[in-house]
N, C-alpha and C positions, 0 to 999 in steps of 0.2 A: 629657607626661613631666616638664615642669618642676614641676608640682604634686606629682607623685609624689616627685620628688627633694627638694623642700622638706619634705614630710611625713615622709620617711625621716629627715631631720636632726632634725626636731621630736621624733619618737618616740625617736630615739637619745638625745637630751638628756634626755627624760622618763624613759626606762628607766634610764639611768645615775643620775640623781638618785634615783629611786625605790628601786632595788635597792642602791645604794651608800650612801645617806644615810637615807632615810625608814624603811625596813624595819629596819636594824640599830638605829637610835635607838629605834624604837617597841618592839622586842623587849627591848632593854637596860632601858628604863623599866619594862617589864612584869616582867622578871626581878628588878629591884631593888625592886619593890613600889611604885613611884611613879605607875604608870598602870594603867589597866584592861586587860583582855584585848585583844590587837592584832587585833581582828576586820577592821577596815578594811585594815590592811596585808596580811592573808592574802587577803582577797577581791580587792583591787586587784592584788596580786601574781600571783594566778592568772588574772585577767581581762585584764590589760594586753597580754600577747602575742597573745591571741585578738583583741582589739580592734584592735591594730595590723595584724594579718594581714588581717582583714576590711576595714578601711578602705583598705589599700593595693590589695587586690583590686578593690574598688569603683572606685578611681581608675584602675586599669589598664583596666577595662571601658569607662570614658568615653573 
């Protein structure tokens, strides 16, 4: 259970950074014409919750 608790904290920090900083900055750059289409932000934004859920389930099985 210690591993699961550690990974929950890591994912929390990762998700806060990604959704509060990376996605808004990437979309702002795209809207202002300074960057390309934010495909990475969209893909990772959709995949991160599933990745977290799957990884934590695997830790619970161990």
